[in-house]
C-alpha positions in Angstrom: 95.7 39.2 51.4 93.3 41.9 52.9 94.6 44.4 55.5 91.9 42.9 57.9 93.8 39.3 57.6 97.0 40.8 57.5 96.2 42.6 60.6 94.9 39.1 62.2 97.8 37.1 61.4 100.2 40.0 63.3 97.8 39.6 66.3 97.6 36.1 66.3 101.2 35.8 66.4 101.6 38.7 69.1 99.3 37.0 71.2 101.5 33.7 70.6 104.8 35.2 71.2 103.4 36.3 75.1 101.7 33.6 76.0 105.2 31.6 74.8 107.2 34.4 77.2 105.4 34.0 79.7 105.5 30.1 79.8 108.9 30.2 78.8 110.3 32.0 81.4 108.9 30.3 84.1 109.8 26.6 83.2 113.1 28.1 81.9 113.9 28.9 85.8 112.6 25.8 86.5 115.2 23.7 84.3 118.2 25.7 85.6 117.7 25.6 89.4 117.3 21.7 88.8 120.5 21.6 86.3 122.2 23.5 89.9 120.6 20.8 92.4 121.5 18.0 90.2 124.9 19.5 89.3 127.9 20.8 91.5 129.6 23.7 89.6 133.3 22.3 88.4 130.6 19.5 86.7 128.7 22.4 85.1 132.1 24.0 84.2 133.7 20.8 83.0 130.4 20.4 80.4 130.9 23.9 78.9 134.7 22.8 78.6 133.2 19.4 76.7 130.5 21.5 74.5 133.3 24.2 73.4 135.9 21.0 72.3 132.9 19.5 70.7 131.5 22.7 68.3 135.3 23.1 67.3 136.5 19.7 66.3 133.1 20.2 64.3 133.4 23.5 62.5 136.8 22.0 61.8 139.0 25.1 63.3 139.8 26.7 66.5 137.0 28.6 68.1 137.9 31.0 71.1 135.1 31.6 73.0 135.5 32.9 76.1 134.6 32.2 79.5 132.6 35.7 80.1 130.5 34.3 76.9 128.4 32.6 79.8 126.5 33.7 82.5 128.2 32.3 85.6 125.0 33.5 87.9 122.9 30.7 87.7 
């Protein structure tokens, strides 16, 4: 492989990563806004608890996850 091919690959990967981050950030904010409009904080907390229980059951042992692991700001 030539150095120019490697450089072209790295430049393409960097450009794709930058574009993805720019586009995904706004989409993430829109998704968060839509979720908070449709679900109350209590419903979100129940969903998180349910997912923790499913994860613990799937792993075969208890998983201790602190509430601090999740961002409370939405």
